[in-house]
N, C-alpha and C positions, 0 to 999 in steps of 0.2 A: 081260488085257492092255488089251482095250478099255475096260473099267471103270476101270482105273487111268489110263488116257489121258484119259478124260472128266473124272475128278476133277482131273487135273493142269490140263486146259484151264479147268474151273471156278475153280480156285484162282488161276491166272493172271489171269483175268477179274475176280475178286473184288479182287485185289491193284491192279489198274489203276483199277477203279472207286474203291477206297478208302473204303467206307462206315464211319461212325464205329462201328457195331456190329461189324463184321468186324474192323477193326483193334483194337478193345477186347478182342475174344476172342483175337486173336493175342497181344497184350499179356499177357493172363491166362494163356495157355498157356506163354509165355516165363517169366513169374514162377514159374509152378508147377514148370516143368521145371528151372529153376535151383535151386530148393530141393531137388527130388528128386535132381538130380545131385550136389549138395553132400552130402545125407544118405546116399544109397545108392551113389554113384559112377556115372559115366556109363555104363559097361558093363552094370551091373546094372539100370538103370532102363529100363522099357519104354514105348512110346508108349501101350499100354492103360492103364497105371498112371497116366501123366500125363492121359490123357483121362478117366479115372474120377474124378480129383480136380477136373476142370474140368466134370464132368457131362456128358461126351461119350463116345460110343463110339468104339472104335479107327478105324473107318471114317470117321467125322466129322472126326477129328483131322486126316486126309489133306486135308481141304478147307482147312485152315489151314496145314499144313506137310506137305511132301512126305516127310520122314523125320526120324529122331531127330538125324541129322547136321545136318539144316537148322536145327532147333531150336537146337541147340548153337551153330551159327554165328551165329545171330541173337542169342543171349544175349551172345556175345563182342563182336560188332561195335559195339554203341553204346558200351559202356563203354570199350573199348580205343581206338576212333577218337577219342572225346571226350578221353580222358586225353592221348593223343598231341598233339592240337590245342592243349590247354592248355599242355603242357610246351614245346612249340615256341614259343608265345606267350611264356612266361615267358623262354626262353632268348634271345629277340630283343628283350626289354624293355631299352632303352638307359638307363632310370632306375635299373636295379639293377646293383650289381657282381656279380662271378662268385660270391662267398660268399652273397650274398643271393638270388641265383637258385638256388643249390643249396638253400637253406633253403626256398625257395618251392616247389621241385619235390618235396622230401620232403614238404611238406604237401599238395601237389596230389595225389601219389599215394595217400596214405593218405585223402584226401577222396573220390577216385575209388573206392576199396575200400568205403568207407562208403556213398556214393551209389547205387552199383551192386551193393551186397551182395545175394546172394552171387554175382552173375554172374562177376565177374573172378576171385573166389576159386575157382570151378570150374575155371577155366582153369590156375591155379597149382596147385591141389590134386592134380590127376592127368593133366592133359592136356597140359601144355607140351611134354613130351618127344615125345609122339606127333605133335602138330601140327608140331613142328619137323622131324621126319623124313619128314612128307608132301610129295608132289610136286604136290598139287593147287594151283590158282591161289590159291583162298582161304587155304589153309594158308601158302603162301609169302608172301602179302600181309601175314598176321598176324605171321609170323616176322620180316618186314622191318620192321613196326611196332615190334617188340620190340627189334630192333637198333637202330632209330633212337632209341629212348628210352635204351637202353644208351650209345649214342655221344654223346648229349646230356649225360648225368651224367658220363661219364669226360671229356668236353671241359671240363666246368665245373670238374672237380676239378684238371684240368691247369692251367687258367687261374689257379685259386686258389692253386695251388702256386707257379706262376711269379710271383705277385703278392707272394709271401712271406707269404701268410695262412694256410697250411697246411704242415706238416712235409713234407720232401722226401724223408725215408728210407723211405717206404711206397710200393710200387708202385701206381700209379694203378688198375690192375685189381683189386688186392686191396682198395683203399679203396672202389672202386665196388661191389665184391661185398658188403662190408660193409653198405653201404646197402640193396642189393637183398636181402640175407639177412634184416636186421632187418624190412623192410617186408613181404616175402613170407611170412615165417614168421607173420605175424599171422593168416593163414588157419586156423591151429590153435587160436586163442583169441579173436580179437576177434569181437564182435557189436555191431551198432547199439544204442544205448540201454544199453549195459552199464556197468560201474563207471567205465570210462575212455573217453572220447569220442575221436573221430578226431583233433580238434585237439590235445588233451593227448598222445595217442601220438605225433602227428608232431613236436610241440615237444620231447617228451622224447627222441625218437630223434635229432632234430638236435642237441640238447645233448650226447648221448652221443657221437655221431659227431664233432662239431666239437670238443668238448673233447679227445678222444683224438687229434685230428688237429692240434691247436694246435701252432704252431711252438715248438721246444724252445730 
């Protein structure tokens, strides 16, 4: 317990100091952990495995992160927070109408999946339900961010329908879930640098969705 406490104090001190080398190693561990979580699953991946790929023993990993859970939180935090900020900014852009905002948000989400690959996919792949059911502060904050995103999309669909630019015989929740389903399922096949880039994927999805929702 004393040793663990000492490591914790050293970790807190190093984080406050924020040296370039320390932060770079944390970033490396986050990148490696994200790859391992996606490849093997969160539960099957161990800190020792992550440390080995980073050239560290398990004990040294604790100098950078207190637990596998803490690593997972850091993986998600950057990608999810940045994506929500961008989506809020799009939704508040007075130069775009609701249809243009919806298209921009579809593009933004796919862009986020690409830029933060595979971090956000780890969340989608196997941890969304677990996090949503947790009562911890961080889990509730993350679930709140997800609900905020869903609310933005549903609100824009409602506005677009009201403006007569989308058919009104499809429930808003089903239309929104069609978007979420298309984008979230890309975790099963999308890879940066593959045959179809993020821009092409998002444009194609937008056409599929908007053509299907075109007023009859």
